[in-house]
NUVO-709635 format. One record per residue (C-alpha): x, y, z. Coordinates in Angstrom, 2 decimals, m for minus. Each point is the difference from the previous one (the first is absolute). Last residue first. Layout:
<<X, Y, Z>>,
...
END
This chain:
<<m1.71, m5.69, 17.48>>,
<<0.28, 3.11, 2.16>>,
<<2.60, 1.59, m2.35>>,
<<m2.27, m0.64, m3.00>>,
<<m3.02, 1.39, 1.80>>,
<<1.94, 3.16, 0.98>>,
<<1.17, 0.49, m3.60>>,
<<m3.55, m0.50, m1.24>>,
<<m1.31, 2.65, 2.39>>,
<<2.71, 2.47, m1.07>>,
<<m0.71, m0.64, m3.70>>,
<<m3.68, 0.64, 0.74>>,
<<0.80, 3.27, 1.81>>,
<<2.11, 1.27, m2.91>>,
<<m2.60, m1.07, m2.54>>,
<<m2.72, 1.73, 2.03>>,
<<2.12, 3.16, 0.16>>,
<<0.55, m0.01, m3.76>>,
<<m3.72, m0.58, m0.59>>,
<<m0.76, 3.02, 2.19>>,
<<2.48, 2.11, m1.97>>,
<<m1.68, m1.00, m3.26>>,
<<m3.38, 0.92, 1.48>>,
<<1.36, 3.35, 1.22>>,
<<1.44, 0.62, m3.46>>,
<<m3.52, m0.48, m1.45>>,
<<m1.75, 2.11, 2.65>>,
<<2.28, 3.02, m0.22>>,
<<0.69, 1.27, m3.50>>,
<<m2.70, m1.90, m1.86>>,
<<m2.76, 0.31, 2.58>>,
<<0.97, 3.55, 0.92>>,
<<m0.10, 1.17, m3.62>>,
<<m3.40, m1.58, m0.65>>,
<<m1.38, 1.40, 3.23>>,
<<1.17, 3.47, m0.97>>,
<<m1.51, m0.37, m3.46>>,
<<m3.31, m0.94, 1.60>>,
<<0.04, 3.12, 2.16>>,
<<0.80, 2.42, m2.81>>,
<<3.24, 1.21, m1.52>>,
<<m1.34, m0.89, m3.39>>,
<<m2.83, 2.52, m0.13>>,
<<2.50, 2.81, 0.61>>,
<<2.17, m0.91, m2.98>>,
<<m2.16, 1.41, m2.71>>,
<<m3.72, m0.53, m0.50>>,
<<0.22, 0.59, m3.71>>,
<<m0.19, m3.57, m1.16>>,
<<2.53, m2.74, 0.59>>,
<<2.76, 0.61, 2.49>>,
<<2.32, m2.95, 0.54>>,
<<0.37, m0.60, m3.70>>,
<<1.84, 3.27, m0.68>>,
<<2.53, m0.40, 2.81>>,
<<0.09, m3.68, m0.94>>,
<<1.50, 0.92, m3.36>>,
<<2.65, 2.09, 1.77>>,
<<0.72, m2.95, 2.29>>,
<<0.50, m2.19, m3.08>>,
<<2.49, 2.54, m1.35>>,
<<1.83, m0.22, 3.32>>,
<<0.04, m3.77, m0.47>>,
<<1.52, 0.20, m3.48>>,
<<2.64, 2.46, 1.27>>,
<<1.03, m1.98, 3.08>>,
<<0.08, m3.50, m1.54>>,
<<3.59, 0.14, m1.29>>,
<<1.31, 1.12, 3.42>>,
<<m1.27, m2.90, 2.12>>,
<<3.01, m2.28, m0.31>>,
<<0.39, m3.75, 0.43>>,
<<m3.54, m0.79, m1.13>>,
<<m2.02, m2.64, 1.86>>,
<<m3.38, 1.01, m1.39>>,
<<m1.25, 0.87, 3.45>>,
<<3.29, 1.58, 0.96>>,
<<m0.03, 2.31, m3.03>>,
<<m3.63, 0.91, 0.65>>,
<<0.76, 0.71, 3.65>>,
<<3.05, 2.10, m0.93>>,
<<m1.98, 2.13, m2.45>>,
<<m3.05, 0.47, 2.22>>,
<<2.11, 0.78, 3.05>>,
<<1.98, 2.57, m1.96>>,
<<m3.16, 1.51, m1.46>>,
<<m1.43, 0.27, 3.50>>,
<<3.10, 1.69, 1.39>>,
<<0.44, 2.30, m3.00>>,
<<m3.67, 1.01, 0.03>>,
<<0.32, 0.96, 3.67>>,
<<3.33, 1.81, m0.33>>,
<<m1.29, 2.14, m2.87>>,
<<m3.29, 0.44, 1.87>>,
<<1.80, 1.56, 2.92>>,
<<2.10, 2.40, m2.04>>,
<<m2.98, 1.02, m2.14>>,
<<m2.02, 0.48, 3.17>>,
<<2.48, 2.28, 1.63>>,
<<0.06, 2.12, m3.15>>,
<<m3.81, 0.12, m0.20>>,
<<m0.05, 0.91, 3.68>>,
<<2.44, 2.80, m0.70>>,
<<m2.36, 1.26, m2.68>>,
<<m2.51, 0.24, 2.84>>,
<<2.09, 2.84, 1.39>>,
<<m1.84, 2.36, m2.32>>,
<<0.89, 3.04, 2.07>>,
<<2.91, 1.46, 1.92>>,
<<0.00, 3.73, m0.86>>,
<<m3.35, 1.06, 1.44>>,
<<1.11, 0.08, 3.64>>,
<<0.03, m3.78, 0.29>>,
<<m2.71, m1.76, m1.92>>,
<<m0.51, m3.69, 0.71>>,
<<m3.65, m1.01, m0.32>>,
<<0.70, m1.52, m3.40>>,
<<1.83, m2.83, 1.76>>,
<<m3.30, m1.23, 1.44>>,
<<m1.57, m0.19, m3.45>>,
<<2.88, m2.13, m1.24>>,
<<m0.27, m2.24, 3.04>>,
<<m3.69, m0.57, m0.73>>,
<<0.72, m1.80, m3.30>>,
<<m3.33, m1.38, m1.24>>,
<<m1.94, 2.72, 1.76>>,
<<m3.52, m0.44, 1.41>>,
<<1.27, m2.23, 2.80>>,
<<1.86, 2.81, 1.73>>,
<<m3.01, 2.35, 0.07>>,
<<m0.84, m0.85, 3.58>>,
<<3.12, 1.65, 1.36>>,
<<2.17, 1.79, m2.53>>,
<<2.90, 1.25, 2.09>>,
<<m0.15, m2.00, 3.23>>,
<<m1.13, m3.18, m1.77>>,
<<2.60, 0.25, m2.75>>,
<<2.69, 0.67, 2.59>>,
<<m1.15, m2.91, 2.15>>,
<<m0.07, m2.42, m2.95>>,
<<3.49, 1.06, m1.06>>,
<<1.23, m0.38, 3.58>>,
<<m1.52, m3.47, 0.25>>,
<<1.57, m1.06, m3.30>>,
<<3.43, 1.32, 0.94>>,
<<m0.21, m1.56, 3.45>>,
<<m0.99, m3.37, m1.45>>,
<<2.87, 0.17, m2.50>>,
<<2.52, 0.91, 2.71>>,
<<m1.24, m2.73, 2.34>>,
<<0.22, m2.55, m2.81>>,
<<3.51, 1.17, m0.93>>,
<<1.08, m0.39, 3.62>>,
<<m1.53, m3.48, 0.01>>,
<<2.03, m0.75, m3.12>>,
<<3.26, 1.30, 1.47>>,
<<m0.50, m1.97, 3.22>>,
<<m0.85, m3.24, m1.79>>,
<<2.95, 0.35, m2.39>>,
<<2.59, 0.83, 2.66>>,
<<2.52, m2.80, m0.49>>,
<<m0.86, m0.87, m3.59>>,
<<3.12, 0.98, m1.88>>,
<<m0.02, m0.05, m3.82>>,
<<m3.64, 0.51, m0.93>>,
<<m0.89, m1.52, m3.39>>,
<<m1.93, m2.92, 1.48>>,
<<m2.23, 2.54, 1.83>>,
<<m1.45, 1.46, m3.22>>,
<<m2.77, m2.39, m1.04>>,
<<m1.37, m0.70, 3.48>>,
<<0.53, 3.68, 0.73>>,
<<m2.53, 0.82, m2.72>>,
<<m2.46, m1.38, 2.57>>,
<<0.01, 3.52, 1.44>>,
<<m2.66, 0.60, m2.65>>,
<<m2.48, m1.14, 2.66>>,
<<0.38, 3.49, 1.45>>,
<<m1.72, 1.46, m3.04>>,
<<m2.97, m2.35, 0.32>>,
<<m0.10, 0.71, 3.74>>,
<<m0.17, 3.75, m0.68>>,
<<m3.22, m0.68, m1.95>>,
<<m1.50, m2.61, 2.32>>,
<<0.37, 2.39, 2.94>>,
<<m3.18, 1.78, m1.07>>,
<<m1.97, m3.16, 0.75>>,
<<1.64, m0.11, 3.46>>,
<<m0.64, 3.66, 0.69>>,
<<m3.60, m0.32, m1.15>>,
<<m0.52, m2.86, 2.54>>,
<<1.48, 1.72, 3.08>>,
<<m2.98, 2.07, 1.09>>,
<<m1.99, 2.47, m2.09>>,
<<1.06, 3.16, 1.85>>,
<<3.56, m1.16, 0.53>>,
<<1.13, 3.54, 0.99>>,
<<m2.27, 2.82, m1.07>>,
<<2.52, 1.63, m0.17>>,
<<3.45, m0.11, m1.61>>,
<<m0.98, 2.98, m2.21>>,
<<0.65, 2.28, 3.00>>,
<<3.70, m0.36, m0.83>>,
<<m0.16, 2.77, m2.64>>,
<<3.35, 0.23, m1.71>>,
<<1.10, 2.99, m2.07>>,
<<3.12, 0.91, 1.98>>,
<<1.42, m3.51, m0.23>>,
<<m0.09, m0.04, m3.79>>,
<<3.56, 1.23, m0.57>>,
<<1.31, m2.78, 2.25>>,
<<m1.94, m2.64, m1.94>>,
<<1.35, 1.24, m3.32>>,
<<3.57, 0.03, 1.29>>,
<<m0.36, m3.51, 1.42>>,
<<m1.22, m1.16, m3.39>>,
<<2.96, 1.65, m1.72>>,
<<2.55, m1.55, 2.37>>,
<<m1.61, m3.45, m0.18>>,
<<m0.07, 0.04, m3.81>>,
<<3.57, 1.21, m0.32>>,
<<1.19, m2.87, 2.22>>,
<<m2.24, m2.32, m2.00>>,
<<1.61, 1.06, m3.25>>,
<<3.61, m0.61, 0.99>>,
<<m0.57, m3.34, 1.72>>,
<<m2.41, m1.08, m2.74>>,
<<2.66, 0.63, m2.61>>,
<<2.45, m2.04, 2.04>>,
<<m2.22, m3.02, 0.48>>,
<<m1.15, m0.05, m3.62>>,
<<3.67, 0.19, m1.03>>,
<<0.93, m2.90, 2.27>>,
<<m3.03, m1.95, m1.24>>,
<<1.16, m0.10, m3.60>>,
<<0.60, 2.36, m2.92>>,
<<m3.01, m1.47, m1.76>>,
<<m2.27, 1.33, 2.74>>,
<<1.14, 3.60, m0.49>>,
<<m0.37, m0.28, m3.77>>,
<<m3.51, m1.37, 0.53>>,
<<m0.80, 2.83, 2.38>>,
<<1.04, 2.63, m2.55>>,
<<m2.03, m1.72, m2.73>>,
<<m3.05, m0.32, 2.27>>,
<<0.08, 3.68, 0.93>>,
<<0.25, 1.11, m3.64>>,
<<m2.85, m2.29, m1.01>>,
<<m2.38, 1.14, 2.74>>,
<<0.17, 3.69, m0.87>>,
<<0.14, m0.67, m3.74>>,
<<m2.97, m2.37, 0.05>>,
<<m2.08, 2.40, 2.07>>,
<<0.18, 2.58, m2.78>>,
<<1.35, 3.39, 1.15>>,
<<m2.67, 2.71, 0.17>>,
<<m0.57, 0.03, 3.74>>,
<<3.65, m0.22, 1.07>>,
<<0.16, 0.72, 3.73>>,
<<m3.03, m0.95, 2.05>>,
<<m2.39, m2.15, m1.99>>,
<<2.54, m1.38, m2.47>>,
<<2.55, m0.62, 2.76>>,
<<m2.52, m1.80, 2.22>>,
<<m1.50, m1.97, m2.86>>,
<<3.41, m1.26, m1.08>>,
<<1.13, m0.91, 3.51>>,
<<m3.23, m1.90, 0.64>>,
<<0.42, m1.81, m3.30>>,
<<3.56, m0.98, 0.82>>,
<<m1.09, m1.31, 3.41>>,
<<m2.91, m1.96, m1.52>>,
<<2.30, m1.46, m2.64>>,
<<2.38, m1.09, 2.74>>,
<<m2.84, m1.72, 1.87>>,
<<m1.32, m1.75, m3.11>>,
<<3.53, m0.83, m1.16>>,
<<0.60, m1.56, 3.44>>,
<<m3.17, m2.10, 0.18>>,
<<0.64, m2.42, m2.86>>,
<<3.58, m0.66, 1.06>>,
<<m1.23, m0.28, 3.56>>,
<<m2.64, m2.60, m0.83>>,
<<2.63, m1.81, m2.12>>,
<<2.24, m0.35, 3.05>>,
<<m2.77, m1.90, 1.80>>,
<<m0.44, m2.17, m3.07>>,
<<3.74, m0.71, 0.03>>,
<<m0.17, m0.95, 3.67>>,
<<m3.03, m2.23, m0.63>>,
<<1.96, m1.76, m2.80>>,
<<3.39, m0.32, 1.70>>,
<<m0.76, m0.74, 3.63>>,
<<m1.70, 1.93, 2.77>>,
<<3.04, 1.33, 1.86>>,
<<2.88, m0.36, m2.50>>,
<<m2.05, 1.60, m2.77>>,
<<m1.22, 2.77, 2.35>>,
<<3.63, 0.74, 0.89>>,
<<0.81, 0.89, m3.61>>,
<<m2.81, 2.46, m0.74>>,
<<0.25, 1.50, 3.49>>,
<<3.71, 0.76, m0.49>>,
<<2.68, m2.41, 1.14>>,
<<3.29, 0.88, 1.68>>,
<<m0.99, m1.41, 3.37>>,
<<m2.97, m2.38, 0.05>>,
<<m1.15, m0.14, 3.60>>,
<<1.40, 3.40, 0.98>>,
<<m1.28, 1.64, m3.21>>,
<<m3.42, m1.53, 0.53>>,
<<m0.13, 1.47, 3.50>>,
<<1.23, 3.41, m1.17>>,
<<m2.67, 0.18, m2.69>>,
<<m2.80, m1.35, 2.20>>,
<<0.83, 2.37, 2.85>>,
<<0.22, 2.99, m2.34>>,
<<m3.40, m0.86, m1.47>>,
<<m1.51, m0.42, 3.47>>,
<<1.34, 3.37, 1.15>>,
<<m1.31, 1.60, m3.18>>,
<<m3.43, m1.45, 0.74>>,
<<0.25, 1.45, 3.50>>,
<<0.76, 3.33, m1.72>>,
<<m3.64, 0.21, m1.04>>,
<<m1.07, 0.69, 3.58>>,
<<2.42, 2.93, 0.30>>,
<<m0.83, 1.09, m3.54>>,
<<m3.69, 0.27, 0.98>>,
<<0.37, 2.21, 3.05>>,
<<0.21, 3.28, m1.93>>,
<<m3.31, m0.76, m1.69>>,
<<m1.90, 0.53, 3.23>>,
<<m1.80, 3.02, m1.43>>,
<<m1.76, m2.10, m2.60>>,
<<1.00, m3.67, 0.01>>,
<<m1.28, m1.21, m3.35>>,
<<0.29, 2.94, m2.42>>,
<<2.76, 1.59, 2.04>>,
<<2.01, m3.19, m0.45>>,
<<m0.37, 0.18, m3.78>>,
<<0.91, 3.68, m0.30>>,
<<2.98, m0.17, 2.35>>,
<<1.31, m3.22, m1.63>>,
<<0.28, 1.18, m3.59>>,
<<2.95, 2.37, m0.09>>,
<<2.25, m1.22, 2.81>>,
<<m0.74, m3.59, m0.96>>,
<<1.49, 0.31, m3.49>>,
<<3.53, 0.78, 1.14>>,
<<m0.28, m1.41, 3.52>>,
<<0.37, m3.69, m0.56>>,
<<2.78, m0.30, m2.54>>,
<<1.19, 3.36, 1.33>>,
<<1.13, m1.62, 3.29>>,
<<0.96, m3.37, m1.50>>,
<<3.02, 1.21, m1.97>>,
<<1.41, 2.10, 2.85>>,
<<m0.44, m2.95, 2.38>>,
<<1.88, m2.21, m2.48>>,
<<2.72, 2.62, m0.27>>,
<<0.26, m0.02, 3.78>>,
<<0.32, m3.78, 0.01>>,
<<2.87, 0.12, m2.50>>,
<<m0.23, m1.09, m3.63>>,
<<1.56, m2.83, m2.00>>,
<<0.43, m0.55, m3.72>>,
<<0.22, m3.37, m1.79>>,
<<m3.49, 0.11, m1.47>>,
<<m1.92, m3.06, m1.18>>,
<<0.36, m1.73, 3.35>>,
<<0.95, m3.64, m0.42>>,
<<m2.51, m2.37, 1.49>>,
<<m0.10, m2.18, m3.07>>,
<<m2.15, m3.00, 0.84>>,
<<2.03, m3.05, m1.02>>,
<<2.23, 0.01, 3.08>>,
<<m2.99, 0.15, 2.30>>,
<<m1.59, m2.88, m1.93>>,
<<3.12, m2.07, 0.58>>,
<<0.00, 0.87, 3.69>>,
<<m3.62, m1.06, 0.35>>,
<<0.65, m3.29, m1.77>>,
<<3.08, m0.76, 2.08>>,
<<m2.00, 0.56, 3.18>>,
<<m2.71, m2.45, m1.01>>,
END
């Protein structure tokens, strides 16, 4: 029996398709915008819609999902070191179910990436470049990201380090400039409809937090793993804080009107006028957002490319990057049919769909891994007793 398993392990290629390595901090820098970039725009409106004036609590509840996703990723990485989710699933549930499991992700990732690209395109067209065709806005971004991804994970890690630092500084600046305009009375009435609306509203941030499962694809590329858990929990706290603060600022500035805007943060930034000469700060938000979305698309495109390469057993992922990014562009058009735009997609059912693929499936795989471990332990004990 043991020889058979070892032979099958040798046959399954568990080579990583990229030779590069990144540090834990770079990983944290990559994951931070991968969650926050789109969330910071859409979450305030959605959570306001469900939770009303208690919307600021929703990210805190949603972050539990992020905690679970981080736990699953780190746990799988400890059990199967050096293997991404696509590869470890094959060694956990066997070849054919494992490959099917990987196929779900390969079908889901272009959908998700296409959605992100589309959201970026609509945001820029609505707020910055109204007469530019959507195709041009999305196409240029995708090409730049594809080049970034082709250069390897080290480059993605470094670009995200530079951009995210800028992003945090600019966001902090915007928040500081807004402090004078806040109206804390909007916090009340506190929990007027009980806890249920807060929990339904938390589904939206939870869907974004479930994207922490990208760790399961990126952890094998980290060089030293002494502080991984600490760094990732720190990143989770930072993301939760950023989301909560964004929600609070939108609530304090716009109040009940938050859910009538698609991008409430943009409206909030328009409140900044300092002595008539510092105006139109919302262009800063567009800049911040381009930085963030660049990192986000790069991370997801990278995962998509490497996963596809691993699934087909290729030695190198670089040849598939451009075809796959083209596929994501196609999905960006497929994802939204009709004139309803992106807002209809980021609905409750879509959140459940995202959570089930990004959290429940890996959790099942992780559970199977634990059962296998326990079963092997039991059998070992039986054998030693006999």
